[in-house]
C-alpha positions as CSV (number, residue, x, y, z in Angstrom):
1,M,31.6,-68.4,-10.0
2,F,33.3,-66.3,-7.5
3,R,34.8,-68.2,-4.6
4,Y,34.1,-66.9,-1.1
5,C,35.5,-68.2,2.2
6,I,33.5,-68.1,5.4
7,S,34.6,-69.3,8.8
8,V,32.5,-69.3,12.0
9,F,34.1,-68.6,15.3
10,F,32.9,-68.3,18.9
11,V,34.3,-65.3,20.7
12,A,33.7,-62.8,23.5
13,M,33.3,-59.3,22.2
14,F,35.6,-56.6,23.3
15,F,36.7,-53.5,21.5
16,S,40.0,-51.7,22.2
17,Q,40.7,-48.0,22.3
18,S,41.5,-46.5,18.9
19,F,45.0,-45.2,18.3
20,G,45.9,-41.8,17.0
21,V,48.6,-41.1,14.5
22,G,51.1,-38.2,14.2
23,G,53.4,-37.9,11.2
24,H,53.3,-39.9,8.0
25,C,55.2,-40.6,4.8
26,G,55.2,-37.9,2.0
27,T,56.0,-40.1,-1.0
28,L,52.5,-40.5,-2.4
29,Q,51.8,-36.8,-1.6
30,Y,54.7,-35.9,-3.8
31,A,53.4,-38.3,-6.5
32,E,50.0,-36.4,-6.4
33,N,51.9,-33.1,-6.7
34,L,53.6,-34.3,-9.8
35,K,50.1,-34.5,-11.4
36,N,49.2,-31.0,-10.5
37,P,51.0,-28.2,-12.4
38,Q,50.2,-25.5,-9.8
39,I,51.4,-27.5,-6.9
40,L,54.4,-28.6,-8.8
41,A,55.3,-25.0,-9.5
42,R,55.4,-24.4,-5.8
43,E,57.7,-27.4,-5.5
44,S,60.5,-25.1,-6.9
45,Y,61.4,-24.3,-3.3
46,S,65.1,-24.7,-2.6
47,A,66.7,-25.0,0.8
48,A,70.0,-23.9,-0.7
49,K,68.7,-20.4,-0.8
50,L,68.4,-20.3,2.9
51,S,71.1,-19.9,5.5
52,G,73.2,-22.9,6.5
53,T,76.4,-24.5,5.3
54,V,75.7,-27.8,3.6
55,R,77.9,-30.6,4.7
56,E,78.0,-34.2,3.4
57,R,78.7,-37.6,4.8
58,K,79.3,-40.8,2.7
59,T,78.3,-44.0,4.4
60,K,81.0,-46.6,5.1
61,D,79.6,-49.0,2.5
62,N,80.0,-46.2,-0.2
63,K,76.3,-46.5,-1.3
64,F,74.8,-43.3,0.2
65,I,75.7,-39.7,0.5
66,I,74.0,-37.6,3.2
67,Y,73.6,-33.8,2.8
68,Y,72.8,-31.8,5.9
69,T,73.4,-28.5,7.8
70,E,74.3,-27.8,11.4
71,N,72.9,-24.2,11.3
72,G,70.0,-22.4,9.8
73,E,66.4,-23.5,9.6
74,H,67.2,-27.0,8.4
75,A,69.9,-27.6,11.1
76,V,70.5,-31.0,12.6
77,K,70.5,-30.2,16.3
78,N,71.7,-33.5,17.8
79,P,75.4,-34.4,17.2
80,S,74.5,-38.1,17.0
81,Y,71.8,-37.7,14.3
82,I,73.9,-38.1,11.2
83,D,75.8,-41.1,12.8
84,S,72.5,-42.8,13.4
85,L,71.2,-42.0,10.0
86,E,74.3,-43.5,8.4
87,K,74.0,-46.6,10.5
88,Y,70.3,-47.1,9.6
89,L,70.8,-46.6,5.9
90,V,73.5,-49.3,5.9
91,Q,71.2,-51.7,7.9
92,A,68.2,-51.0,5.8
93,Y,70.0,-51.5,2.5
94,K,71.3,-54.8,3.7
95,L,67.9,-56.0,4.8
96,H,66.1,-54.9,1.6
97,K,68.7,-56.1,-0.9
98,D,70.2,-59.1,0.8
99,S,67.4,-60.5,2.9
100,L,64.2,-59.4,1.2
101,K,65.9,-59.7,-2.3
102,M,64.5,-56.5,-3.7
103,K,66.1,-55.6,-7.1
104,G,68.1,-52.4,-6.4
105,I,67.9,-48.6,-6.2
106,E,68.9,-45.8,-8.6
107,G,70.0,-42.5,-7.2
108,A,69.2,-39.0,-8.6
109,K,71.9,-37.1,-10.3
110,Q,71.1,-33.8,-8.5
111,T,69.2,-33.3,-5.2
112,K,66.1,-31.2,-5.0
113,F,66.6,-29.1,-1.9
114,Y,70.3,-28.5,-1.5
115,E,70.8,-28.7,-5.3
116,K,73.9,-30.9,-4.9
117,T,75.5,-32.9,-7.8
118,V,75.6,-36.5,-6.6
119,P,78.8,-38.5,-7.1
120,I,78.4,-41.4,-9.5
121,G,77.4,-44.6,-7.7
122,F,75.9,-42.9,-4.6
123,Y,72.3,-42.6,-3.5
124,P,71.4,-39.1,-2.1
125,V,69.7,-38.5,1.2
126,E,68.9,-34.9,2.3
127,V,68.1,-33.9,5.9
128,V,65.7,-31.0,5.8
129,D,62.8,-29.5,7.7
130,T,60.0,-31.2,5.8
131,G,57.5,-28.6,7.0
132,I,59.5,-25.8,5.5
133,A,59.8,-27.8,2.3
134,G,56.0,-27.9,2.1
135,Y,55.3,-31.3,3.7
136,C,53.8,-30.8,7.1
137,D,53.9,-33.7,9.6
138,V,56.0,-35.8,7.2
139,Y,58.7,-38.0,8.6
140,G,60.3,-38.4,5.2
141,L,59.6,-38.8,1.5
142,T,61.1,-40.7,-1.5
143,F,60.8,-39.1,-4.9
144,P,62.4,-38.4,-8.3
145,P,63.8,-34.8,-8.4
146,D,63.8,-34.9,-12.2
147,T,60.4,-35.9,-13.6
148,R,62.1,-37.0,-16.8
149,A,63.9,-39.8,-14.8
150,L,61.3,-41.3,-12.5
151,K,63.4,-44.3,-11.4
152,K,66.2,-42.1,-10.2
153,T,65.1,-41.0,-6.7
154,Q,66.3,-39.5,-3.5
155,I,65.2,-39.5,0.1
156,A,64.4,-36.4,2.2
157,I,64.4,-37.0,6.0
158,E,63.0,-34.7,8.7
159,N,65.7,-32.9,10.6
160,D,64.2,-32.6,14.1
161,F,60.6,-34.0,14.1
162,L,59.2,-30.6,14.9
163,S,56.6,-28.9,12.6
164,G,58.2,-26.3,10.3
165,K,57.3,-22.6,10.1
166,D,55.3,-23.0,6.9
167,C,52.8,-25.3,8.6
168,S,49.8,-23.7,10.4
169,I,50.4,-21.4,13.3
170,I,48.9,-24.0,15.7
171,K,51.3,-26.6,14.5
172,K,54.4,-24.4,14.3
173,G,57.2,-26.0,16.4
174,R,54.8,-28.8,17.6
175,P,56.5,-32.1,18.2
176,F,55.6,-35.1,16.0
177,I,53.6,-37.3,18.4
178,S,53.4,-41.1,18.0
179,S,50.5,-42.8,19.8
180,I,52.9,-45.6,20.5
181,N,56.1,-43.9,21.4
182,G,55.1,-40.4,22.4
183,D,57.2,-37.3,21.5
184,Y,59.4,-38.1,18.5
185,S,61.3,-34.8,18.9
186,K,62.7,-36.3,22.0
187,K,62.7,-40.0,20.9
188,W,64.2,-38.9,17.5
189,D,66.3,-42.1,17.2
190,L,63.1,-44.3,17.0
191,A,61.5,-42.0,14.5
192,L,64.7,-41.8,12.4
193,K,65.1,-45.6,12.3
194,V,61.6,-46.4,11.3
195,T,61.6,-43.6,8.7
196,V,64.8,-44.9,7.1
197,F,63.6,-48.5,6.7
198,H,60.2,-47.2,5.3
199,E,61.6,-44.6,2.9
200,L,64.4,-46.8,1.6
201,Y,61.9,-49.5,0.7
202,H,60.1,-46.9,-1.4
203,S,63.5,-46.3,-3.2
204,F,63.5,-50.0,-4.2
205,Q,59.8,-50.0,-5.2
206,L,60.2,-46.9,-7.4
207,T,62.7,-48.6,-9.7
208,Q,59.9,-51.0,-10.6
209,F,56.8,-48.8,-10.3
210,N,55.9,-45.5,-12.0
211,I,54.1,-43.5,-9.3
212,Y,53.2,-40.8,-11.9
213,K,51.2,-43.2,-14.1
214,N,50.0,-45.8,-11.6
215,S,49.0,-46.2,-8.0
216,S,48.6,-49.1,-5.5
217,F,47.8,-49.3,-1.8
218,W,50.6,-51.8,-1.6
219,L,53.3,-49.1,-1.9
220,E,52.5,-47.9,1.6
221,A,51.2,-51.2,3.1
222,S,54.4,-53.1,2.3
223,A,56.7,-50.2,3.3
224,T,54.9,-50.0,6.6
225,G,55.2,-53.7,7.1
226,V,58.9,-53.6,6.4
227,E,59.3,-51.1,9.2
228,E,58.4,-53.9,11.6
229,I,60.9,-56.3,10.0
230,G,63.7,-53.8,10.2
231,A,62.8,-52.0,13.4
232,P,60.7,-54.3,15.5
233,E,61.3,-52.4,18.7
234,V,59.7,-49.2,17.4
235,N,56.2,-50.6,16.6
236,D,55.1,-47.3,15.0
237,Y,53.0,-49.2,12.5
238,I,50.5,-50.2,15.3
239,G,49.3,-46.6,15.5
240,Y,47.9,-46.9,12.0
241,L,45.8,-50.1,12.5
242,S,42.6,-48.7,14.0
243,D,41.5,-47.1,10.7
244,V,41.2,-50.6,9.2
245,F,40.3,-52.6,12.3
246,H,37.4,-50.4,13.2
247,N,36.1,-50.4,9.6
248,P,36.1,-54.0,8.3
249,G,34.4,-54.5,4.9
250,E,36.4,-51.9,3.1
251,S,38.0,-53.2,-0.1
252,I,41.7,-53.0,-0.5
253,N,40.9,-51.5,-4.0
254,S,39.3,-48.4,-2.6
255,L,41.1,-47.4,0.6
256,E,41.6,-44.0,2.1
257,K,45.3,-43.0,2.3
258,I,45.5,-43.5,6.0
259,Q,44.0,-47.0,5.7
260,E,46.8,-48.1,3.4
261,Y,49.3,-48.1,6.3
262,G,47.0,-50.4,8.3
263,Y,47.5,-53.2,5.7
264,A,51.0,-53.6,7.0
265,T,49.3,-56.6,8.7
266,L,48.8,-58.3,5.3
267,Y,52.5,-57.8,4.6
268,L,53.4,-59.4,8.0
269,F,51.0,-62.3,7.4
270,L,52.5,-63.0,3.9
271,F,56.0,-62.6,5.3
272,S,55.3,-65.2,8.0
273,E,53.4,-67.5,5.6
274,L,55.5,-67.3,2.4
275,G,58.9,-66.2,3.6
276,P,61.0,-63.1,3.3
277,N,61.3,-63.0,-0.5
278,F,57.6,-63.0,-1.4
279,D,57.4,-59.2,-1.9
280,S,60.3,-59.1,-4.3
281,V,58.3,-61.4,-6.6
282,I,55.2,-59.2,-6.3
283,W,57.2,-56.1,-7.3
284,D,58.6,-58.0,-10.2
285,Y,54.9,-58.6,-11.2
286,F,54.2,-54.9,-10.8
287,S,57.2,-54.1,-13.0
288,E,55.9,-56.3,-15.7
289,Y,52.1,-55.6,-15.3
290,P,52.0,-52.1,-13.7
291,E,48.3,-51.4,-14.3
292,E,47.1,-54.6,-12.7
293,K,45.9,-54.7,-9.1
294,F,47.8,-56.1,-6.1
295,A,45.2,-58.9,-5.8
296,I,46.1,-60.3,-9.3
297,H,49.8,-60.2,-8.4
298,L,49.1,-62.1,-5.2
299,A,47.1,-64.6,-7.1
300,R,50.0,-65.1,-9.5
301,L,52.4,-65.7,-6.6
302,A,50.0,-68.1,-5.0
303,N,49.6,-70.0,-8.3
304,S,53.4,-70.3,-8.6
305,L,53.4,-71.9,-5.2
306,D,50.5,-74.3,-6.0
307,M,48.3,-72.4,-3.6
308,D,44.8,-71.0,-4.0
309,A,44.8,-67.2,-3.7
310,E,41.3,-67.1,-2.2
311,D,42.3,-69.6,0.5
312,L,45.4,-67.7,1.3
313,F,43.5,-64.4,1.6
314,H,40.9,-66.1,3.8
315,K,43.5,-67.6,6.0
316,Y,44.8,-64.0,6.6
317,A,41.3,-62.8,7.4
318,S,40.6,-65.7,9.7
319,H,43.9,-65.4,11.6
320,I,43.9,-61.6,11.9
321,F,40.6,-61.5,13.8
322,Y,42.4,-62.9,16.8
323,S,44.1,-59.6,17.7
324,G,43.9,-57.5,20.9
325,T,41.9,-59.2,23.6
326,N,40.9,-61.9,21.2
327,A,44.5,-63.0,20.8
328,E,44.2,-65.0,24.1
329,V,41.4,-67.2,22.7
330,S,42.9,-67.9,19.2
331,P,42.3,-71.4,18.0
332,Y,45.5,-71.3,16.0
333,G,47.8,-71.4,18.9
334,K,50.8,-69.1,18.5
335,P,49.8,-66.0,16.5
336,F,51.5,-65.4,13.2
337,W,52.9,-62.2,14.6
338,D,54.0,-61.6,18.2
339,D,52.6,-58.1,18.4
340,M,49.0,-59.2,17.7
341,R,48.1,-58.9,21.4
342,Y,48.9,-55.2,21.1
343,W,46.7,-54.7,18.0
344,P,43.2,-53.3,18.3
345,D,40.1,-55.5,18.5
346,W,38.1,-55.9,15.3
347,K,34.7,-54.3,15.0
348,M,32.0,-56.8,14.2
349,K,28.8,-56.1,12.3
350,T,25.3,-57.7,12.8
351,T,24.3,-57.6,9.1
352,A,26.1,-59.1,6.2
353,P,26.5,-57.1,2.9
354,K,24.4,-58.3,0.1
355,V,27.4,-58.4,-2.1
356,L,31.0,-58.7,-0.8
357,P,33.3,-56.5,-3.0
358,A,36.5,-58.0,-4.3
359,G,39.5,-57.4,-2.0
360,T,37.3,-57.4,1.1
361,F,37.0,-59.3,4.3
362,D,34.3,-58.7,6.9
363,F,33.3,-59.9,10.4
364,I,29.6,-60.6,11.1
365,R,28.2,-61.4,14.5
366,T,25.2,-63.7,14.1
367,A,24.2,-67.3,15.1
368,D,23.2,-68.2,11.6
369,A,25.3,-68.2,8.5
370,P,25.0,-64.7,6.9
371,S,23.2,-64.4,3.6
372,T,25.5,-62.8,1.0
373,D,26.3,-63.3,-2.7
374,S,27.5,-66.7,-3.8
375,V,29.0,-68.1,-0.6
376,A,31.0,-71.2,-1.6
377,I,33.0,-72.3,1.5
378,I,32.0,-72.5,5.2
379,S,34.7,-73.3,7.7
380,P,33.8,-73.4,11.4
381,L,36.3,-72.1,13.9
382,K,36.1,-72.3,17.7
383,S,37.3,-69.8,20.2
384,G,37.5,-70.2,24.0
385,N,35.2,-72.3,26.1
386,S,32.0,-70.5,25.5
387,D,29.5,-71.3,22.7
388,S,27.4,-68.2,23.4
389,H,29.0,-65.9,20.8
390,F,29.0,-66.7,17.1
391,G,30.8,-64.9,14.4
392,W,31.6,-65.3,10.7
393,V,34.5,-64.1,8.7
394,L,33.8,-63.4,5.0
395,S,36.5,-62.9,2.5
396,R,36.8,-62.4,-1.2
397,L,40.1,-61.4,-3.0
398,L,39.4,-61.5,-6.7
399,E,36.6,-60.2,-9.0
400,K,36.5,-63.6,-10.7
401,D,38.3,-66.9,-10.6
402,F,42.0,-66.5,-11.3
403,V,43.2,-68.7,-14.0
404,L,46.9,-68.2,-15.0
405,P,47.2,-68.8,-18.7
406,V,49.5,-71.6,-19.7
407,P,51.3,-70.1,-22.7
408,F,53.4,-73.1,-23.6
409,K,52.5,-76.8,-24.3
410,D,55.9,-77.9,-25.6
411,F,59.0,-78.1,-23.3
412,I,60.7,-74.7,-23.3
413,A,62.8,-72.3,-21.2
414,Y,61.0,-69.1,-20.3
415,P,61.7,-66.2,-20.4
416,N,64.0,-66.6,-23.4
417,P,66.0,-64.4,-23.9
418,W,66.7,-64.4,-20.2
419,N,68.0,-61.3,-18.4
420,P,69.0,-62.3,-14.8
421,K,69.0,-58.7,-13.7
422,R,65.3,-58.6,-14.4
423,Y,64.4,-62.1,-13.5
424,S,66.5,-63.9,-10.9
425,E,65.3,-67.4,-12.0
426,I,64.4,-69.2,-15.2
427,K,61.7,-71.9,-15.7
428,F,61.8,-75.0,-17.8
429,G,58.7,-77.0,-18.6
430,P,56.5,-78.7,-18.7
431,L,58.7,-81.9,-18.7
432,P,57.5,-84.4,-21.3
433,K,56.8,-88.0,-20.8
434,N,59.7,-90.3,-20.1
435,S,61.9,-87.4,-19.0
436,S,63.6,-87.1,-15.6
437,G,64.8,-83.5,-15.6
438,V,66.7,-80.9,-17.5
439,E,70.4,-80.3,-18.2
440,I,71.9,-76.8,-18.9
441,R,75.3,-76.4,-20.6
442,S,77.5,-73.5,-21.7
443,A,78.2,-72.7,-25.4
444,N,81.4,-74.8,-25.2
445,G,79.6,-77.8,-23.7
446,A,80.5,-77.3,-20.0
447,L,77.8,-78.7,-17.6
448,L,76.2,-75.9,-15.6
449,E,73.4,-77.6,-13.9
450,R,71.2,-80.8,-13.8
451,I,67.8,-80.5,-12.2
452,K,65.7,-83.6,-11.5
453,G,62.0,-83.6,-12.1
454,E,59.0,-85.7,-13.1
455,P,56.9,-85.6,-16.3
456,G,54.6,-82.6,-16.3
457,N,56.7,-80.6,-13.8
458,T,58.0,-77.1,-14.3
459,L,61.6,-76.8,-13.1
460,I,63.3,-73.6,-11.8
461,W,66.9,-72.7,-12.1
462,Q,68.3,-69.9,-9.9
463,P,72.1,-70.2,-10.3
464,K,74.3,-68.9,-7.5
465,K,76.7,-67.5,-10.1
466,F,75.3,-66.4,-13.4
467,P,77.2,-67.4,-16.6
468,A,78.5,-64.8,-19.0
469,P,76.0,-63.4,-21.5
470,G,75.7,-65.3,-24.8
471,I,74.2,-68.7,-25.8
472,L,73.5,-71.6,-23.4
473,Y,72.0,-74.9,-24.3
474,Y,69.3,-77.0,-22.5
475,R,67.8,-80.3,-23.0
476,T,65.5,-82.8,-21.3
477,L,67.1,-85.8,-19.6
478,P,68.1,-88.4,-20.6
479,Y,67.9,-88.2,-24.4
480,G,66.5,-84.8,-25.4
481,K,67.9,-82.6,-28.1
482,N,69.7,-79.4,-27.4
483,K,67.7,-76.1,-27.5
484,V,69.1,-72.6,-27.4
485,L,68.7,-70.3,-24.4
486,M,69.9,-66.7,-24.9
487,L,71.4,-65.0,-21.9
488,E,71.6,-61.2,-21.9
489,Y,72.4,-58.4,-19.4
């Protein structure tokens, strides 16, 4: 039977003004163009054919090369623009790789617009007028210039945050407007920073996810959430929330494109609940099971942490209601994210759906428990000092109960062979009776690690320094026999 979670809360009803949104990310638009031969033919546009001397800048960490012009239609007009771009690329890479533990990026060999051959070991970033390039109101986009090498990508960044000449006449030269920050052509530093953190996260994602074959709302939801981690002073993501907050009951499995950005709040909740490395694990799952939905990958992660995925998703739904004016009456004390008082209020319905689709949460205003399909859990919440307003939050993450198959009964190491570049950790288990842990040694017998545990446990080894490729040995303590573990790169 499906598991549902329901909580009742007492709240005063207020609704905040909806937010408008200006520009957006063009990565998924490019992915759609890849699937359309006519549009793809139009993508043969080359900025190199236009006026402007192409310059280049290598970042101080020797990871990125920036291509830009100071004249012509793609000109960078502010002298500090490239300095800021370099700084934010270095900061974003450090966050994504070192703090969030994403796997890595692969740079394209030749850029799309300036047609530059990229030096080995560098990741290319082009500064162009995205409107002239065919992407109106686009802050930036991350994409593979060569469709035969989809993991090797580049970034294109808007040059002045003004609409290009190939956009509509009404939009020509119009500034990109943020409902949060105003005119981005004047506040270009804010727009540039948030764009770099967003687009570079796509660069990491696309080494593990084929955007030509598969799609997921989590591509934009997580990248938008990461904006807030890397550039918390910008708050651009808040402008996208109203499309979700004013339409509860929409499944994460069937969102409109603009709504995907609004689920940055789910990323921020999971970040606060599970820690900064949770999403690197989810993208590992996407890499291994690319056709499965985000909800299944979240359930896998929850299972590995001995958590129930439905309870986790319901906790998100229950906490997130207390946004906007409701943040002041939250029964949870400190909100899971400081910005919640600036988020819109949720819209509440008076009638519950007969069936709650998977990947959905909804807010129902009624004194009695709403009648819907197979309600399994009712959890009362209180809000404020008044008992005159009643509400219920309904949530359902999965189509059916998630049961992670247990592929092994005997004590083994898995995966085996083990590639640390693909999986940063290895598991041993389950520990048999009368065992107290596991011991790992090199081929010549040198002790690498002893990990203590109890019978039935699964133990995890994540060495700070990985051994050389070859054969390792592991055994249960105290008297187990050696077994072979193949280590490969």
